[in-house]
TILOTI-21861 format. One record per residue (C-alpha): x, y, z. Coordinates in steps of 0.02 Angstrom, whole numbers, padded with zeros to 5 digits, always signed. Example, Ala and Ser with C-alpha at 12.3 -4.5 7.8 and 13.67 -1.06 7.14 Angstrom:
REM TILOTI-21861
+00615-00225+00390
+00684-00053+00357
This chain:
REM TILOTI-21861
-00873-00003+01285
-00978-00096+01157
-00908-00181+01002
-00986-00268+00854
-00960-00455+00866
-00949-00533+00693
-01014-00700+00758
-01167-00632+00848
-01190-00499+00712
-01233-00366+00840
-01155-00242+00959
-01116-00318+01128
-01041-00250+01289
-00855-00279+01296
-00809-00374+01455
-00629-00435+01460
-00586-00608+01521
-00481-00535+01661
-00512-00367+01743
-00425-00222+01655
-00327-00343+01543
-00354-00365+01356
-00270-00490+01242
-00292-00442+01060
-00233-00539+00907
-00244-00475+00729
-00196-00572+00573
-00048-00488+00492
+00020-00496+00314
+00088-00639+00210
+00255-00564+00166
+00278-00605-00018
+00241-00430-00085
+00224-00249-00028
+00079-00195+00082
-00075-00128-00007
-00214-00016+00054
-00312-00165+00117
-00170-00205+00236
-00161-00022+00287
-00348-00013+00320
-00345-00164+00434
-00188-00106+00526
-00260+00069+00555
-00430+00000+00611
-00355-00111+00744
-00226+00021+00790
-00375+00132+00834
-00448-00010+00938
-00281-00034+01026
-00266+00152+01063
-00447+00168+01121
-00436+00020+01239
-00275+00091+01310
-00353+00263+01336
-00500+00179+01425
-00377+00110+01551
-00353-00068+01490
-00183-00151+01491
-00180-00216+01313
-00065-00353+01249
-00073-00343+01060
-00005-00475+00942
+00004-00464+00752
+00087-00606+00657
+00189-00618+00499
+00156-00767+00385
+00329-00801+00315
+00300-00974+00245
+00159-00997+00120
+00119-01060-00055
+00129-00882-00125
+00301-00854-00051
+00366-01019-00120
+00293-00980-00291
+00380-00810-00293
+00544-00892-00244
+00530-01018-00386
+00482-00884-00512
+00621-00763-00464
+00757-00880-00404
+00772-00777-00245
+00790-00865-00078
+00632-00870+00028
+00722-00794+00178
+00775-00645+00071
+00598-00618+00005
+00514-00627+00176
+00646-00520+00262
+00629-00382+00131
+00440-00376+00130
+00428-00388+00319
+00541-00236+00332
+00440-00145+00198
+00278-00181+00293
+00350-00119+00457
+00414+00041+00374
+00248+00072+00286
+00152+00052+00448
+00271+00172+00538
+00239+00300+00401
+00052+00279+00438
+00085+00303+00625
+00025+00127+00666
+00093+00072+00834
+00205-00081+00841
+00125-00238+00908
+00184-00298+01077
+00213-00470+01003
+00254-00503+00819
+00266-00693+00799
+00322-00771+00636
+00273-00940+00569
+00453-00996+00538
+00500-00965+00720
+00344-01056+00782
+00369-01224+00696
+00382-01323+00859
+00221-01244+00925
+00135-01287+00760
+00197-01467+00766
+00138-01479+00946
-00038-01423+00904
-00050-01540+00754
+00007-01683+00865
-00134-01644+00987
-00262-01643+00846
-00201-01813+00787
-00205-01881+00964
-00381-01813+00993
-00445-01892+00832
-00480-01729+00741
-00345-01753+00610
-00282-01891+00496
-00132-01920+00385
-00151-01970+00203
-00040-02096+00115
+00050-01951+00032
+00102-01886+00204
-00008-01732+00219
-00099-01710+00384
-00280-01651+00366
-00405-01579+00488
-00563-01685+00485
-00706-01560+00485
-00836-01697+00505
-00767-01737+00679
-00795-01558+00741
-00981-01538+00777
-00957-01349+00799
-00874-01323+00630
-00949-01172+00541
-01028-01107+00702
-00919-00952+00683
-00961-00891+00508
-01116-00997+00470
-01051-01008+00292
-01052-01193+00257
-01200-01206+00140
-01160-01279-00030
-01177-01114-00121
-01065-01020+00001
-00932-01147+00046
-00777-01082-00043
-00678-01235+00008
-00805-01354-00067
-00776-01275-00238
-00591-01316-00230
-00544-01470-00331
-00537-01621-00218
-00355-01649-00169
-00277-01820-00163
-00286-01899+00008
-00421-01781+00076
-00574-01872+00141
-00701-01731+00140
-00720-01573+00035
-00707-01455+00184
-00555-01537+00263
-00400-01429+00259
-00213-01459+00271
-00126-01444+00438
+00043-01508+00377
+00089-01518+00193
+00202-01662+00143
+00367-01609+00068
+00372-01590-00122
+00505-01539-00247
+00557-01354-00230
+00464-01348-00063
+00519-01283+00106
+00528-01430+00225
+00545-01458+00412
+00564-01618+00511
+00414-01676+00611
+00345-01835+00691
+00231-01851+00540
+00369-01831+00411
+00457-01689+00323
+00344-01550+00267
+00280-01377+00312
+00130-01302+00401
-00034-01258+00320
-00089-01077+00330
-00229-01092+00458
-00132-01188+00591
+00000-01052+00603
-00113-00925+00687
-00192-01050+00806
-00021-01111+00862
+00053-00937+00879
-00095-00878+00984
-00078-01031+01095
+00109-01007+01117
+00123-00818+01137
-00044-00747+01193
-00172-00871+01257
-00239-00885+01432
-00230-01067+01487
-00358-01053+01627
-00504-00971+01538
-00649-01029+01429
-00578-00921+01289
-00395-00913+01239
-00399-00725+01205
-00518-00579+01217
-00524-00514+01038
-00473-00586+00870
-00473-00466+00724
-00437-00458+00539
-00506-00414+00370
-00682-00471+00322
-00606-00584+00188
-00525-00690+00325
-00686-00731+00418
-00710-00887+00311
-00621-01001+00292
-00466-00937+00386
-00544-00884+00552
-00670-01026+00547
-00527-01150+00531
-00424-01064+00665
-00569-01078+00787
-00594-01261+00745
-00411-01305+00770
-00399-01218+00939
-00564-01289+01000
-00515-01466+00956
-00333-01457+01013
-00349-01362+01176
-00536-01377+01218
-00541-01187+01227
-00640-01067+01121
-00517-00960+01025
-00586-00785+01056
-00727-00709+01156
-00754-00575+01023
-00721-00572+00836
-00701-00408+00743
-00679-00381+00556
-00643-00228+00451
-00723-00197+00282
-00648-00212+00108
-00554-00076+00016
-00604-00037-00162
-00526+00082-00286
-00655+00183-00379
-00782+00047-00349
-00681-00108-00389
-00635-00230-00250
-00448-00228-00224
-00377-00386-00297
-00215-00438-00379
-00317-00539-00503
-00403-00379-00558
-00236-00293-00577
-00288-00141-00476
-00196-00170-00312
-00139-00003-00241
+00021-00018-00141
+00046+00088+00014
+00220+00132-00049
+00144+00214-00203
+00019+00313-00100
+00161+00373+00012
+00254+00442-00139
+00109+00561-00170
+00044+00595+00006
+00113+00601+00181
+00071+00450+00289
-00032+00552+00411
-00143+00616+00271
-00172+00437+00210
-00202+00378+00389
-00331+00513+00422
-00421+00472+00260
-00426+00284+00294
-00476+00318+00474
-00622+00430+00428
-00740+00290+00374
-00806+00167+00504
-00696+00013+00510
-00838-00108+00468
-00893-00013+00313
-00818-00048+00143
-00701+00091+00089
-00693+00163-00086
-00522+00244-00109
-00514+00392-00227
-00408+00548-00231
-00554+00670-00231
-00611+00606-00062
-00433+00599+00001
-00408+00784-00038
-00573+00826+00048
-00514+00729+00200
-00349+00823+00198
-00441+00989+00210
-00523+00925+00369
-00353+00879+00439
-00286+01049+00383
-00408+01134+00502
-00332+01044+00651
-00160+01101+00599
-00219+01279+00563
-00278+01287+00743
-00115+01210+00803
-00017+01338+00702
-00120+01477+00779
-00060+01417+00949
+00121+01397+00895
+00240+01411+01043
+00103+01394+01177
+00145+01269+01315
+00033+01118+01339
-00092+01125+01481
-00225+00998+01530
-00342+00911+01409
-00520+00975+01420
-00613+00839+01516
-00776+00865+01420
-00687+00850+01253
-00598+00693+01309
-00757+00615+01376
-00855+00651+01217
-00716+00576+01112
-00702+00418+01215
-00891+00400+01224
-00896+00403+01035
-00754+00279+01014
-00827+00167+01149
-00976+00143+01033
-00891+00016+00920
-00760+00144+00867
-00889+00268+00802
-00763+00373+00707
-00894+00485+00624
-00957+00542+00793
-00779+00559+00860
-00725+00667+00714
-00881+00773+00734
-00823+00806+00912
-00653+00856+00844
-00732+00972+00715
-00834+01055+00852
-00681+01076+00962
-00585+01159+00820
-00729+01276+00775
-00765+01324+00955
-00580+01352+00992
-00560+01469+00843
-00716+01567+00891
-00656+01585+01071
-00482+01640+01015
-00558+01770+00900
-00647+01847+01050
-00515+01810+01182
-00344+01807+01096
-00250+01823+01262
-00337+01682+01357
-00179+01588+01406
-00265+01448+01502
-00383+01411+01359
-00241+01409+01233
-00143+01285+01339
-00295+01172+01354
-00322+01172+01165
-00139+01129+01137
-00164+00982+01256
-00322+00929+01162
-00228+00920+00998
-00082+00829+01079
-00203+00701+01150
-00281+00677+00978
-00114+00609+00923
-00123+00481+01064
-00297+00418+01026
-00316+00446+00837
-00134+00452+00784
-00152+00621+00698
-00105+00799+00743
+00069+00760+00808
+00174+00850+00678
+00247+01023+00695
+00111+01138+00629
+00224+01227+00506
+00311+01068+00450
+00139+00998+00407
+00105+01141+00287
+00276+01115+00209
+00231+00938+00152
+00252+00916-00034
+00395+01042-00052
+00550+00964-00129
+00715+00955-00034
+00793+01072-00162
+00657+01202-00138
+00668+01185+00052
+00854+01220+00043
+00823+01374-00066
+00682+01436+00048
+00786+01419+00205
+00932+01506+00121
+00821+01652+00072
+00749+01662+00249
+00926+01668+00319
+00969+01806+00194
+00812+01901+00244
+00856+01887+00428
+01028+01959+00394
+00949+02103+00296
+00832+02140+00442
+00979+02141+00563
+01065+02266+00449
+00903+02367+00445
+00895+02342+00256
+00706+02325+00260
+00688+02354+00074
+00792+02198+00038
+00699+02101+00173
+00532+02145+00095
+00597+02100-00078
+00647+01927-00015
+00476+01904+00065
+00396+01949-00103
+00511+01827-00193
+00459+01688-00075
+00276+01733-00094
+00296+01719-00283
+00361+01542-00251
+00201+01506-00154
+00284+01521+00016
+00212+01621+00161
+00319+01681+00306
+00272+01710+00487
+00390+01796+00609
+00370+01722+00783
+00463+01743+00949
+00547+01577+00906
+00606+01638+00736
+00538+01645+00559
+00431+01497+00502
+00357+01462+00332
+00224+01361+00246
+00166+01318+00071
+00024+01438+00027
-00138+01358-00033
């Protein structure tokens, strides 16, 4: 497998630190609000990486954190009067539910900042002992970037015109513009913990370094973990600062490979709360099933910026529809073995830095070829079973194609209409049993007028919403 390393800015062969083992860490959400499409894009991108590595035979240990103590969370608590624990618990649950709706696999480890305080204090203590940190008179502990000769070797973004931190107003007690807080001294309305350096709370960057060190890191390797991932917006300063902290506290490099997914825009505008155009996952899920959203977000290469618009989403849905049309055509057929050539072509594509365009082209070809073969050989049982297995495997590697074929084409029908449809189907079945075919046909026509098509199968009557 080859992956694009954000530090080297090129594709490189992926060689894990330990044979057949992969340790993967991805920055998760700060839980002060609902997840937006940027969160979904990142989660789906690294879910695809997780699935691909697993299918290639690696034993993957995947960690994704929750930042549940942060300036934004405290601000929301002050503004609303709601307790911090209540805010973070609610939005953590919302995030987990949104990701389940998008068929994103759970992480193996889901550390939280508030349950990692001792690990954070321990790492800050090491940085102070090693001379890479200092404490101001106000009590805040700062990382001294001038003491780390490798600082900015990750992102190479420390020139005056690019250094976002240097533009921030100089804070009291900070010696250098690029220095950043490891431990923030307790203030009024703040969340505070006891520590050897006084009451306070962790800075944002130290949380990930400490959680990686506590829950995931190798202790006997040059690098703590194999892959560190996240959104492109985290590369600097967050990931740069993480790398510096780990390097100076443990004398290890944080990650052998760094991977970043592109931004999400909505009709051309970068998603941003400040622009007022943030698109919550929960709102998208009200209009479209999670699998449809997943397939759409998956269909553009993870490193590319993604422009979200409904026209493209509907075009993507038609592509997904073709997979389910084939699956519906094979309704009731038992699963056989996955076609080895199809599987190889898919994994070859995904092994090229998750080349999703090539992978989906392989899927399109499989669907087209399968339909053509079935047109000519409708009774080829072995072929049918293999195609069923192909589609089932797609759900393992891409996270799509796992729904019941008819249930998929029922998406968007209200519960009230479903109840009415099923009642009419039951009535039609009774009419057929009584050999009242005129009534049965009349019910079929009534359903068709509602936009519902019926299909009588050996397993009973199934229905779908007509296009």
